[in-house]
C-alpha positions as CSV (number, residue, x, y, z in Angstrom):
1,X,-0.1,0.0,-0.1
2,X,2.5,2.5,-1.0
3,X,0.1,5.3,-2.0
4,X,1.8,8.8,-1.6
5,X,4.8,7.5,0.2
6,X,7.3,8.5,-2.5
7,X,10.0,9.0,-0.1
8,X,10.0,5.4,1.0
9,X,10.4,4.4,-2.6
10,X,13.6,6.7,-2.9
11,X,14.8,5.3,0.5
12,X,14.6,1.7,-1.0
13,X,16.1,2.9,-4.1
14,X,19.1,4.1,-2.6
15,X,19.5,0.9,-0.4
16,X,19.2,-1.5,-3.7
17,X,22.6,0.1,-4.8
18,X,24.1,-1.8,-1.8
19,X,22.0,-4.7,-1.3
20,X,21.2,-5.8,-4.9
21,X,17.5,-6.5,-4.2
22,X,14.4,-6.0,-6.9
23,X,11.6,-3.8,-5.5
24,X,8.1,-4.6,-5.8
25,X,5.3,-2.1,-5.1
26,X,1.8,-3.0,-4.6
27,X,-1.4,-0.8,-4.2
28,X,-5.0,-1.0,-5.1
29,X,-4.9,2.0,-7.1
30,X,-2.9,2.0,-10.3
31,X,-2.6,5.8,-10.3
32,X,-0.9,6.2,-6.9
33,X,2.2,8.6,-7.0
34,X,4.6,6.1,-5.6
35,X,4.2,4.0,-8.9
36,X,5.8,7.0,-10.8
37,X,8.7,7.7,-8.5
38,X,11.4,5.1,-10.0
39,X,12.0,3.3,-13.3
40,X,13.4,0.2,-11.5
41,X,10.3,-0.7,-9.3
42,X,7.9,-3.1,-10.4
43,X,4.4,-2.0,-9.9
44,X,1.3,-4.1,-9.4
45,X,-2.2,-3.5,-8.7
46,X,-4.0,-5.6,-6.1
47,X,-7.7,-6.0,-4.9
48,X,-8.5,-3.8,-1.9
49,X,-7.7,-4.9,1.5
50,X,-11.2,-4.6,2.4
51,X,-11.9,-7.6,0.4
52,X,-10.0,-9.9,3.0
53,X,-10.3,-13.2,1.2
54,X,-9.3,-11.9,-2.3
55,X,-6.4,-9.6,-0.8
56,X,-5.1,-12.8,0.9
57,X,-5.3,-15.0,-2.2
58,X,-3.6,-12.4,-4.2
59,X,-0.7,-11.8,-1.7
60,X,0.0,-15.6,-1.3
61,X,0.2,-16.1,-4.8
62,X,2.2,-13.0,-5.5
63,X,4.9,-13.7,-3.1
64,X,5.4,-17.3,-4.2
65,X,5.3,-16.1,-8.2
66,X,7.8,-13.2,-7.5
67,X,9.9,-15.2,-5.1
68,X,9.6,-12.5,-2.5
69,X,11.9,-12.6,0.5
70,X,11.0,-9.5,2.4
71,X,7.6,-7.6,2.9
72,X,7.3,-4.0,4.4
73,X,3.6,-2.7,5.1
74,X,3.0,0.9,4.8
75,X,-0.5,1.5,6.0
76,X,-2.9,0.3,8.7
77,X,-5.2,-1.5,6.2
78,X,-3.2,-4.7,5.3
79,X,-1.4,-5.3,8.4
80,X,-4.3,-7.3,10.1
81,X,-4.2,-9.4,7.1
82,X,-0.4,-9.7,6.8
83,X,-0.5,-10.7,10.8
84,X,-2.9,-13.5,9.9
85,X,-0.6,-14.8,7.1
86,X,2.7,-14.6,9.4
87,X,3.0,-18.3,9.8
88,X,2.4,-19.0,6.1
89,X,5.1,-16.6,5.2
90,X,7.6,-18.3,7.7
91,X,6.9,-21.5,6.3
92,X,7.8,-20.1,3.0
93,X,10.9,-18.4,4.3
94,X,9.3,-14.9,3.8
95,X,10.1,-12.4,6.4
96,X,7.1,-9.6,6.8
97,X,7.8,-6.7,9.0
98,X,4.6,-7.0,11.0
99,X,3.8,-7.6,14.7
100,X,1.8,-10.5,16.0
101,X,-1.9,-10.3,15.8
102,X,-2.7,-9.5,19.5
103,X,-0.3,-6.5,19.0
104,X,-1.8,-5.3,15.8
105,X,-5.4,-5.7,17.4
106,X,-4.5,-3.6,20.5
107,X,-2.6,-0.9,18.6
108,X,-5.4,-0.2,16.1
109,X,-8.3,-0.4,18.6
110,X,-7.6,2.9,20.7
111,X,-9.7,1.7,23.7
112,X,-7.6,-1.6,23.7
113,X,-4.6,0.5,23.3
114,X,-5.2,2.5,26.3
115,X,-6.2,-0.6,28.4
116,X,-2.9,-2.0,27.7
117,X,-1.1,1.5,28.4
118,X,-3.1,1.6,31.9
119,X,-1.4,-1.9,32.8
120,X,2.1,-0.3,32.0
121,X,1.4,3.0,34.1
122,X,1.6,5.0,30.7
123,X,-0.4,8.3,30.7
124,X,-3.2,9.0,28.0
125,X,-5.6,11.9,28.0
126,X,-8.9,10.8,30.3
127,X,-11.4,8.9,28.5
128,X,-14.9,10.8,29.0
129,X,-18.4,8.9,29.4
130,X,-20.6,10.5,26.7
131,X,-23.3,11.6,29.5
132,X,-20.5,13.4,31.3
133,X,-19.1,15.5,28.4
134,X,-20.7,18.7,29.7
135,X,-18.2,18.5,32.8
136,X,-15.3,18.1,31.0
137,X,-15.3,20.6,27.8
138,X,-13.3,21.0,25.8
139,X,-13.5,17.2,24.7
140,X,-12.2,15.5,21.5
141,X,-14.5,12.9,19.7
142,X,-12.4,10.1,17.8
143,X,-13.3,6.9,16.0
144,X,-12.2,3.6,18.1
145,X,-10.6,2.4,14.9
146,X,-9.6,5.6,13.4
147,X,-6.8,6.6,10.9
148,X,-5.5,9.7,9.6
149,X,-7.6,12.0,12.1
150,X,-10.7,11.1,9.8
151,X,-14.0,12.2,11.8
152,X,-12.2,13.7,14.7
153,X,-14.0,16.9,16.2
154,X,-13.2,18.9,19.0
155,X,-16.2,19.8,21.3
156,X,-15.8,23.2,22.8
157,X,-19.3,23.9,24.1
158,X,-22.7,22.4,24.8
159,X,-24.1,23.3,21.5
160,X,-21.3,21.1,19.7
161,X,-22.6,18.1,21.3
162,X,-24.2,15.7,18.7
163,X,-26.0,12.5,19.4
164,X,-24.0,9.3,20.7
165,X,-22.5,7.3,17.7
166,X,-21.4,3.9,17.8
167,X,-17.7,3.5,17.0
168,X,-16.6,6.7,18.6
169,X,-15.1,7.6,22.1
170,X,-14.5,10.7,24.0
171,X,-11.3,12.0,25.5
172,X,-10.3,15.2,27.6
173,X,-8.8,17.6,24.9
174,X,-5.2,18.6,26.1
175,X,-3.6,21.5,24.3
176,X,-0.3,20.6,24.9
177,X,2.9,20.3,22.3
178,X,2.6,17.4,20.2
179,X,5.7,15.0,19.2
180,X,6.0,12.1,17.2
181,X,8.4,9.2,18.0
182,X,9.7,6.1,15.9
183,X,10.8,3.1,18.3
184,X,12.8,0.4,16.4
185,X,12.3,-3.1,17.9
186,X,14.5,-6.5,16.5
187,X,12.6,-9.2,15.0
188,X,11.7,-10.7,18.2
189,X,10.3,-7.6,19.8
190,X,13.4,-6.1,21.6
191,X,14.4,-2.6,21.8
192,X,16.9,-1.0,19.6
193,X,16.6,2.6,18.9
194,X,14.3,5.4,19.1
195,X,13.9,9.0,17.4
196,X,11.9,11.9,18.5
197,X,10.4,14.9,16.5
198,X,8.7,17.9,17.6
199,X,5.6,18.6,15.3
200,X,5.6,21.7,13.8
201,X,3.1,21.5,11.1
202,X,0.2,18.9,10.5
203,X,-1.6,17.9,7.2
204,X,-4.3,15.5,7.3
205,X,-3.2,13.5,10.3
206,X,0.2,13.6,8.8
207,X,3.3,15.5,9.9
208,X,4.4,18.0,7.5
209,X,7.0,19.7,9.4
210,X,9.2,18.7,12.4
211,X,12.1,19.3,14.5
212,X,14.2,16.3,15.7
213,X,14.7,16.6,19.3
214,X,17.2,14.8,21.7
215,X,15.8,11.3,22.4
216,X,17.7,11.0,25.7
217,X,14.9,12.4,27.7
218,X,12.5,10.2,25.9
219,X,14.4,7.1,26.2
220,X,12.7,5.5,29.3
221,X,9.4,6.0,27.9
222,X,10.4,4.3,24.5
223,X,11.7,1.3,26.3
224,X,8.7,1.0,28.3
225,X,6.4,1.0,25.5
226,X,8.6,-1.3,23.5
227,X,8.6,-3.8,26.4
228,X,4.8,-3.5,27.1
229,X,3.7,-3.9,23.3
230,X,6.8,-6.2,21.9
231,X,6.2,-5.0,18.4
232,X,8.3,-5.8,15.3
233,X,10.1,-3.5,13.5
234,X,9.0,0.3,13.6
235,X,6.2,1.5,16.2
236,X,5.1,5.1,15.0
237,X,3.8,7.0,18.2
238,X,1.8,10.4,18.6
239,X,2.2,11.8,22.0
240,X,1.6,15.1,23.9
241,X,3.9,16.5,26.6
242,X,3.4,19.3,29.1
243,X,6.6,19.7,31.1
244,X,7.8,16.2,32.0
245,X,4.3,14.5,31.6
246,X,3.7,12.6,28.5
247,X,0.2,11.5,27.2
248,X,0.0,8.9,24.5
249,X,-2.3,9.6,21.7
250,X,-1.7,7.1,19.0
251,X,0.2,3.7,18.3
252,X,0.9,2.8,14.5
253,X,2.6,-0.6,14.3
254,X,4.3,0.1,11.0
255,X,6.3,2.8,9.2
256,X,4.5,5.8,9.7
257,X,4.1,9.2,8.0
258,X,6.8,10.7,10.3
259,X,9.6,8.2,9.5
260,X,11.1,10.4,6.7
261,X,12.2,12.9,9.7
262,X,13.9,10.1,11.3
263,X,15.6,8.9,8.1
264,X,16.7,12.2,6.9
265,X,18.3,13.0,10.3
266,X,20.4,9.9,9.8
267,X,18.8,7.1,11.4
268,X,18.4,4.4,8.6
269,X,15.9,2.1,10.2
270,X,15.0,0.4,7.1
271,X,18.7,-0.5,6.3
272,X,19.0,-2.0,9.9
273,X,15.7,-4.1,9.3
274,X,17.3,-5.4,6.1
275,X,20.6,-6.2,7.8
276,X,18.6,-8.2,10.8
277,X,16.9,-10.2,8.0
278,X,20.0,-11.0,6.1
279,X,21.8,-11.6,9.5
280,X,24.3,-9.0,8.9
281,X,25.9,-6.3,11.1
282,X,24.8,-2.8,10.8
283,X,25.3,-0.1,13.5
284,X,22.6,2.8,13.5
285,X,24.5,5.9,13.1
286,X,25.6,7.4,16.4
287,X,25.3,11.3,17.0
288,X,27.5,12.6,19.7
289,X,27.1,16.4,19.1
290,X,23.3,16.8,19.0
291,X,22.2,19.6,16.3
292,X,19.1,21.2,17.7
293,X,18.5,23.3,14.5
294,X,17.6,20.3,12.3
295,X,14.1,21.1,10.9
296,X,12.8,19.2,7.9
297,X,9.5,19.8,5.8
298,X,8.1,17.0,3.5
299,X,8.6,17.6,-0.1
């Protein structure tokens, strides 16, 4: 599901020079911009992942025919299906960078995610019962299985309160600084590295402009989340910070829209994952003198 993630294609194109692999891109729409980035990629149109049976059948046939060794999912749509197929891939010596089914289920359902965070004493904005919204204004309305901030709404006053809708929940709206973080785990769910960015500009739930910040002060929370969820590969996190208090908003168990900031800063998580699969040594760049003025904008 490469979609508009043109930067990811470029990163793999750079890695191809060193590791000599073929790049296959799959999306359900033949007009996605990622298909037009490189002349060396081989692009294929799949059924939509909402058609679970057709999508599973297509992927199984595709990886066998093309002799695929490694799969990177890029959106939340396909990861539950790939998690279901993890044992099938394993039997065929294919590595898929996706977490186990319980981890995926928990991360994609915000209520289950917060229940898991609670067991580890990790903060998140208070969940508000619909009947008590008036007492806690402003409140934010979210989808339980939401993506890309779709249908999110801030309720500032009583007149903004609409009827209760199934599939939504409510949280206390906190106007604190928002951050993003990539947490890299190895293929067995053990912590390896993290990178934190201060969000400066957002568009459609995606980070457009960000400043990389020193991750030392966030290391303890990164390791705690890594140990709690035991994810595979990259976990993309959104959180708020007020002085020294953290409030987790979202956990996306995949390469997220904020990954380019991590990569452009010099932390090549994609190369590390490839080397783990190939059982080769690769050390993520260590930055001794931290440059606080590194600000990146997509595009």
